[in-house]
C-alpha positions as CSV (number, residue, x, y, z in Angstrom):
1,M,-18.1,-88.5,-28.1
2,N,-17.3,-85.0,-26.9
3,D,-14.0,-85.0,-29.0
4,T,-16.1,-86.0,-32.0
5,M,-18.5,-83.1,-31.5
6,E,-15.7,-80.6,-31.0
7,L,-14.0,-81.9,-34.2
8,A,-17.3,-81.8,-36.1
9,F,-17.7,-78.2,-35.0
10,E,-14.2,-77.3,-36.2
11,V,-14.7,-79.0,-39.5
12,S,-18.1,-77.3,-39.9
13,K,-16.6,-73.9,-39.1
14,L,-13.8,-74.3,-41.6
15,L,-16.3,-75.5,-44.3
16,A,-18.6,-72.5,-43.6
17,H,-15.7,-70.1,-43.7
18,N,-14.8,-71.4,-47.2
19,G,-18.3,-71.3,-48.7
20,Y,-19.8,-74.6,-47.4
21,P,-22.3,-73.3,-44.8
22,A,-23.5,-76.0,-42.3
23,N,-27.2,-75.5,-43.2
24,A,-26.6,-75.5,-46.9
25,P,-27.4,-78.7,-48.8
26,A,-24.5,-80.6,-50.1
27,F,-26.8,-83.0,-51.9
28,V,-29.8,-84.1,-49.9
29,V,-27.7,-83.6,-46.7
30,T,-26.2,-80.5,-45.2
31,W,-22.5,-79.7,-44.9
32,G,-23.0,-79.9,-41.2
33,Q,-24.0,-83.5,-41.5
34,V,-21.0,-84.1,-43.8
35,A,-18.8,-82.5,-41.1
36,E,-20.2,-84.8,-38.5
37,V,-19.5,-87.9,-40.6
38,I,-16.0,-86.7,-41.3
39,A,-15.4,-86.1,-37.6
40,N,-16.9,-89.5,-36.6
41,T,-14.8,-91.3,-39.2
42,V,-11.6,-89.6,-38.2
43,T,-12.1,-90.2,-34.5
44,G,-13.7,-93.6,-34.9
45,H,-10.8,-94.9,-36.9
46,N,-8.1,-93.1,-34.9
47,L,-6.9,-91.1,-37.9
48,P,-4.5,-88.2,-37.2
49,T,-6.7,-85.1,-36.4
50,E,-3.7,-82.9,-36.9
51,Q,-3.7,-83.9,-40.6
52,L,-7.2,-82.6,-40.9
53,T,-6.0,-79.2,-42.2
54,E,-8.1,-76.6,-44.0
55,E,-6.6,-77.8,-47.4
56,T,-7.5,-81.4,-46.6
57,I,-11.0,-80.5,-45.6
58,L,-11.6,-78.4,-48.7
59,T,-10.2,-81.1,-50.9
60,L,-12.5,-83.7,-49.2
61,A,-15.5,-81.3,-49.6
62,G,-14.8,-80.9,-53.3
63,V,-14.5,-84.6,-53.9
64,I,-17.5,-85.4,-51.8
65,Q,-19.5,-82.8,-53.7
66,R,-18.5,-84.3,-57.0
67,D,-19.4,-87.8,-55.6
68,F,-22.8,-86.5,-54.6
69,A,-23.5,-85.1,-58.1
70,E,-22.7,-88.6,-59.6
71,M,-24.1,-90.6,-56.7
72,D,-25.7,-93.9,-57.4
73,Q,-27.8,-95.8,-54.9
74,S,-25.0,-95.8,-52.2
75,P,-25.9,-94.2,-48.9
76,W,-24.2,-90.8,-48.7
77,K,-22.5,-91.6,-45.4
78,M,-20.6,-94.5,-47.1
79,Q,-19.5,-92.0,-49.8
80,V,-18.1,-89.7,-47.1
81,L,-16.6,-92.6,-45.1
82,D,-14.8,-93.8,-48.3
83,R,-13.4,-90.4,-49.2
84,V,-12.1,-89.8,-45.6
85,M,-10.6,-93.3,-45.3
86,T,-8.8,-93.0,-48.7
87,S,-7.6,-89.5,-48.2
88,Q,-3.8,-89.5,-48.6
89,A,-3.4,-86.8,-45.9
90,L,-5.5,-88.7,-43.3
91,N,-4.5,-92.3,-44.1
92,P,-1.0,-92.2,-45.7
93,A,-0.5,-95.9,-45.1
94,L,-2.8,-96.6,-48.1
95,W,-0.5,-94.5,-50.3
96,D,2.9,-95.9,-49.1
97,F,4.1,-97.7,-52.2
98,D,7.7,-98.0,-51.1
99,S,7.1,-101.0,-48.8
100,E,7.0,-104.5,-50.1
101,P,3.6,-106.2,-50.0
102,D,3.2,-108.9,-47.4
103,E,4.1,-112.2,-49.0
104,G,2.6,-114.3,-46.2
105,P,3.8,-116.1,-43.1
106,L,5.7,-118.9,-45.0
107,T,7.8,-116.3,-46.8
108,E,8.5,-114.5,-43.5
109,Q,9.5,-117.8,-41.9
110,Y,11.8,-118.7,-44.8
111,E,13.4,-115.2,-44.7
112,N,14.0,-115.6,-40.9
113,A,15.4,-119.1,-41.4
114,T,17.8,-118.0,-44.1
115,R,19.1,-115.1,-42.0
116,L,19.9,-117.6,-39.3
117,G,21.6,-119.9,-41.8
118,D,19.1,-122.7,-41.0
119,D,17.3,-122.8,-44.3
120,E,18.2,-126.5,-45.0
121,A,16.8,-127.8,-41.6
122,F,13.7,-125.6,-41.7
123,W,12.2,-126.5,-45.0
124,V,11.2,-130.0,-46.1
125,D,12.4,-131.0,-49.5
126,A,9.3,-132.3,-51.2
127,G,10.8,-132.7,-54.6
128,A,11.4,-135.9,-56.5
129,S,14.8,-136.4,-54.8
130,A,13.1,-136.5,-51.4
131,D,11.8,-140.0,-52.1
132,L,8.3,-139.0,-50.8
133,F,6.8,-140.6,-53.9
134,D,8.7,-143.8,-53.8
135,E,6.6,-146.9,-53.2
136,F,7.4,-148.9,-50.0
């Protein structure tokens, strides 16, 4: 919890230095409260704190401020959590489009079997030629 409070203080300090004072309202909450939620989210989800740069914090603050202006009935902490978790700088795995999507365990087993040259023995032929549908 101490790491979270220290990070919240650092985020709050950067926000205040750039025109988002901790005691100024962001919507119906203060920027200090937003800083605390950002810090709790980053530390609670083991996101890289070194990626929480001034640019990233200010980008988050701008997006969060716009979200607050358009906010529906969602709780504000969920809005902040969503923006932190979907930040490309803090959670780049969400933005990695170069990797193939997981096709499931059967595809993985098939790929492993074909690499070993054992694809015929591994997979059951359930087609019409397999005589599974013949009457006995």
